[in-house]
Structure formats: structure tokens, C-alpha cells
NUMAR-971233 format. One line per field, with one value per residue (C-alpha): x, y, z; residue number from 0. Coordinates in steps of 0.5 Angstrom, whole numbers, m for minus. Layout:
NUMAR-971233
east X; ...
north Y; ...
up Z; ...
doti NUM; ...
end
This chain:
NUMAR-971233
east m1; 3; 0; 1; m1; m2; m1; m1; m3; 3; 9; 10; 14; 8; 6; 9; 10; 7; 4; m3; m9; m12; m19; m26; m31; m36; m45; m45; m37; m31; m24; m19; m11; m8; m3; m3; m5; m6; m3; m8; m7; m14; m8; m5; m10; m12; m5; m5; m12; m15; m19; m26; m29; m26; m20; m20; m13; m10; m11; m10; m9; m11; m18; m17; m14; m13; m13; m16; m22; m22; m26; m21; m24; m17; m22; m20; m24; m26; m25; m25; m19; m15; m12; m5; m5; m5; m12; m18; m25; m29; m36; m39; m43; m35; m31; m30; m28; m22; m22; m16; m13; m12; m6; m6; m2; m7; m13; m11; m11; m18; m22; m20; m17; m20; m26; m26; m23; m29; m34; m32; m31; m38; m42; m40; m37; m41; m36; m38; m36; m34; m32; m25; m24; m18; m14; m10; m4; m5; 2; m2; m6; m13; m10; m6; m13; m17; m13; m15; m22; m23; m20; m23; m31; m28; m27; m21; m16; m12; m7; m4; 3; 8; 15; 16; 17; 10; 7; 10; 7; 0; 2; 3; m3; m7; m8; m9; m5; 0; 1; 7; 2; 9; 7; 1; 2; m2; m5; m11; m9; m5; m10; m14; m10; m8; m15; m16; m21; m26; m26; m33; m30; m25; m22; m19; m15; m10; m14; m12; m10; m9; m17; m18; m15; m17; m25; m23; m21; m28; m33; m40; m44; m37; m37; m32; m32; m27; m25; m18; m14; m8; m3; m7; m10; m18; m20; m27; m31; m33; m41; m40; m35; m41; m47; m42; m42; m47; m41; m43; m37; m39; m36; m34; m32; m32; m35; m42; m42; m42; m48; m51; m52; m51; m46; m39; m41; m42; m36; m32; m34; m33; m26; m24; m26; m22; m16; m18; m18; m13; m16; m14; m7; m6; 1; 5; 9; 12; 12; 14; 15; 9; 14; 16; 10; 13; 17; 11; 7; 14; 15; 7; 7; 13; 9; 15; 12; 8; 2; 0; 4; 2; 4; 6; 4; 8; 14
north 66; 61; 56; 51; 54; 51; 56; 51; 44; 39; 35; 36; 42; 47; 46; 52; 55; 62; 67; 68; 72; 68; 65; 69; 66; 62; 60; 53; 53; 53; 56; 51; 52; 47; 42; 37; 36; 29; 28; 23; 20; 25; 31; 28; 28; 34; 37; 32; 36; 30; 29; 28; 34; 40; 44; 52; 56; 58; 53; 50; 42; 38; 35; 33; 37; 36; 42; 47; 51; 58; 55; 51; 44; 39; 37; 32; 35; 34; 39; 41; 43; 49; 43; 45; 52; 54; 55; 53; 53; 47; 45; 43; 37; 34; 36; 31; 32; 29; 23; 26; 19; 20; 23; 29; 24; 18; 23; 25; 18; 18; 23; 21; 15; 12; 13; 12; 4; 3; 5; 1; m5; m4; 0; m2; m9; m10; m15; m19; m25; m31; m28; m27; m20; m18; m12; m8; m3; m6; m2; 4; 9; 7; m1; m1; 1; m3; m10; m8; m6; m13; m17; m14; m16; m23; m23; m26; m22; m23; m17; m16; m11; m10; m10; m16; m10; m9; m15; m16; m10; m12; m19; m16; m12; m18; m20; m28; m29; m24; m24; m20; m15; m13; m16; m17; m25; m30; m25; m28; m35; m33; m29; m35; m39; m35; m35; m42; m42; m37; m30; m26; m19; m15; m7; m5; 3; 1; 0; m2; m10; m11; m9; m14; m19; m17; m18; m26; m27; m27; m32; m32; m26; m23; m16; m11; m3; 2; 7; 11; 8; 10; 7; 12; 6; 7; 1; m1; m6; m12; m12; m20; m22; m19; m23; m30; m30; m25; m20; m13; m8; m1; 6; 10; 18; 19; 26; 23; 23; 29; 31; 24; 26; 19; 16; 20; 21; 13; 11; 17; 14; 8; 9; 13; 8; 3; 6; 8; 1; m1; m5; 1; 3; 8; 7; 14; 14; 21; 27; 33; 41; 44; 47; 40; 38; 37; 31; 28; 28; 25; 20; 18; 17; 13; 7; 7; 8; 5; 8; 15; 21; 28; 35; 39; 46; 49; 47
up 26; 22; 17; 11; 5; m2; m8; m13; m13; m15; m11; m3; m5; m5; 2; 5; 11; 11; 17; 15; 18; 23; 21; 21; 27; 23; 27; 30; 29; 35; 36; 37; 38; 35; 38; 33; 26; 23; 16; 11; 5; 4; 5; m1; m6; m4; m5; m12; m14; m14; m8; m8; m6; m10; m8; m8; m8; m4; 0; 7; 9; 14; 16; 23; 29; 36; 41; 46; 45; 48; 54; 56; 54; 50; 44; 38; 32; 24; 19; 12; 10; 15; 20; 19; 22; 29; 29; 26; 26; 27; 28; 34; 31; 30; 36; 42; 49; 50; 57; 61; 61; 53; 52; 44; 41; 42; 40; 34; 31; 33; 29; 22; 21; 28; 26; 19; 21; 26; 21; 15; 20; 23; 19; 12; 12; 18; 21; 27; 32; 28; 22; 17; 16; 11; 13; 8; 10; 17; 19; 17; 21; 18; 18; 25; 29; 24; 27; 34; 33; 29; 34; 40; 38; 36; 28; 25; 21; 16; 16; 8; 9; 5; 10; 15; 20; 19; 18; 25; 28; 26; 29; 35; 35; 35; 27; 27; 21; 16; 8; 4; 0; m4; m9; m13; m16; m12; m7; m7; m7; 0; 3; 3; 5; 10; 13; 13; 7; 10; 7; 10; 10; 7; 7; 1; 0; m6; m12; m19; m18; m11; m12; m17; m12; m5; m8; m11; m5; m1; 0; m4; 0; 2; 3; 1; 4; 0; 3; m2; m8; m5; m11; m16; m20; m19; m21; m24; m20; m25; m25; m27; m21; m16; m19; m19; m11; m10; m6; m4; m6; m2; 0; 6; 6; 12; 10; 9; 16; 19; 18; 23; 30; 32; 28; 30; 37; 38; 34; 38; 45; 43; 40; 47; 52; 47; 49; 55; 57; 53; 48; 43; 42; 37; 33; 33; 26; 27; 29; 25; 26; 22; 18; 15; 13; 5; 9; 12; 6; 2; 7; 8; 0; 1; 6; 9; 16; 21; 24; 25; 23; 25; 25; 32; 30; 37; 33
doti 0; 1; 2; 3; 4; 5; 6; 7; 8; 9; 10; 11; 12; 13; 14; 15; 16; 17; 18; 19; 20; 21; 22; 23; 24; 25; 26; 27; 28; 29; 30; 31; 32; 33; 34; 35; 36; 37; 38; 39; 40; 41; 42; 43; 44; 45; 46; 47; 48; 49; 50; 51; 52; 53; 54; 55; 56; 57; 58; 59; 60; 61; 62; 63; 64; 65; 66; 67; 68; 69; 70; 71; 72; 73; 74; 75; 76; 77; 78; 79; 80; 81; 82; 83; 84; 85; 86; 87; 88; 89; 90; 91; 92; 93; 94; 95; 96; 97; 98; 99; 100; 101; 102; 103; 104; 105; 106; 107; 108; 109; 110; 111; 112; 113; 114; 115; 116; 117; 118; 119; 120; 121; 122; 123; 124; 125; 126; 127; 128; 129; 130; 131; 132; 133; 134; 135; 136; 137; 138; 139; 140; 141; 142; 143; 144; 145; 146; 147; 148; 149; 150; 151; 152; 153; 154; 155; 156; 157; 158; 159; 160; 161; 162; 163; 164; 165; 166; 167; 168; 169; 170; 171; 172; 173; 174; 175; 176; 177; 178; 179; 180; 181; 182; 183; 184; 185; 186; 187; 188; 189; 190; 191; 192; 193; 194; 195; 196; 197; 198; 199; 200; 201; 202; 203; 204; 205; 206; 207; 208; 209; 210; 211; 212; 213; 214; 215; 216; 217; 218; 219; 220; 221; 222; 223; 224; 225; 226; 227; 228; 229; 230; 231; 232; 233; 234; 235; 236; 237; 238; 239; 240; 241; 242; 243; 244; 245; 246; 247; 248; 249; 250; 251; 252; 253; 254; 255; 256; 257; 258; 259; 260; 261; 262; 263; 264; 265; 266; 267; 268; 269; 270; 271; 272; 273; 274; 275; 276; 277; 278; 279; 280; 281; 282; 283; 284; 285; 286; 287; 288; 289; 290; 291; 292; 293; 294; 295; 296; 297; 298; 299; 300; 301; 302; 303; 304; 305; 306; 307; 308; 309; 310; 311; 312; 313; 314
end
């Protein structure tokens, strides 16, 4: 079968299309004939050897797939590597039947990025109706979903985005206010002004100075849910700032929910229902042939795209 294989860590050029043996069956796993493989920042970290879990070479990246099981069911599933391939095995516990009225292009945004957005908002940050939440990278995969989910629950959304086009998208998706995040100068003040002076919760995935500016924007007893450091600068949490305003900062790495028998089934049911009802519109940022995984990674790292990037393994 065809797959993207990394023989070394490095830039996008290490993502090479090769013919490899099909994966061996494993207990409690099902084989999926992949049609779409999600492209995520976790894949970039794996490629650069900065991922939270060790990566052994040679390595097939990809933690999120859509495809057809051997019994004919269309499924969306999570993997721990192996997704950038024509076939992969996924654990039954993290594979979900896709409703007939949800397309492959919509479903590929849900397993990793959709579940992340849902649990960041409602499990980690515990956002409720009437609260104000700050959502960074609101034009990206997780951010564009989080904006819609937060609004559907009655929250006020302050969306951060680095370009005018992305800020317009966030507004189209329901954001109450948008803030230019292309510079950190005065970001705290701009967030609080856009929020009307109250910020109950925030998501954070940039790191560096952006982390500190968003942290400073939170109200006393505010909550921050951290899920990445796209800038490459892993910020250190200032304990004094937490104590001074009784702020809670929590991290979320989605694989810690894989063994939970209720967490991901609950969120996937909610996500599929939201797509079916029209409350959630996954935004496609581009579909690339499998052999162009390196281009997809370059586009993701440039942060010029909007919405979800994926690979078409049939091309």
C-alpha cells in the first residue's frame, strides 16, 4: 500500500511517499480503508521530534482518519500514528460510525479537532451559557469549531485571528467580537475591550508572549485551557499570576481520553448531531493528494490556511 513514511526528523521534506507492507492485524482493532487523513499540528510536532509522546522511526504520521471498515461501515477514527496511508488499523473504542447525512469531508474534522474543541470548552474550561470565552486561531481547525460550539451553548465568543480574512470567517461563524492577534502588543487590553470587560475563560495554543497576554486578560477565578504551543515557545506558567487572581490553567492532550468509555463517545455524538442539524459547519481549508503531505505541512505551518486540512489517500 502507499503511505507517507518518515525515515528521519526534520522539515516537511522528510515526508516521503513510499510503498510499504500493509499493517498487521491487532487485537480489538478494525482495519480501515482510508479515504481522508486529517493533518494536524500534532503531526508537525511528530515530524520535528517535539511531540508529547516518543516517535520511533521509521514512522507513518497521522492521528485522525475517515474511511470504510472491512464490513462496509463508514467510520471516523483516531489513531496513534499510521493515518497517512491507504490502510490502517484503529482501536474499536476510538472509531465511530458516520451518520449518512455527514460527509467524509465534514467527518474528518471531528475525530481529533472536533473532540479537542468540545472537551477544551466543556470539560477543561467548563464554559457555560452567558460566560465570555476567548478562542485563539479562530480561523483554524480547532478554533473554527470551538467558535460554533461555544455559541451554540450560549457563550459570548471573543475570537482571535491574525488576518482580516480569518476574522471575517470567525464573525460569519458566530463570534461576538474579533481581535487582531498578529501582534502581542496591547493584546490583553484589546481582548478585554472586545469582551466588554469580562473574560471568564480562554483557550490557548500559541505559547510564548501570547500565552501571557491571554492569561492577563482573564477575570479573577478565570480558567484557561491549554492545548499546544504552535509558536514553538513553551511558556512557563507564572504562579504569582495564578494566585493573584485565583486563575486555573489546565492542559488537555486528547489521547488521555482515549481509554475513557464515556468522554469521547459523548462528544462525538454531540458533534455528529451538531453537523446534522446545521449548528456546526466544519470549514474545509484544503484537501491534498497523499503524495503532497509535505505541501500540506508547509501550508499548516505558515498559518495562512483557514479550517481543516486533510489528505485524500485515493489520489
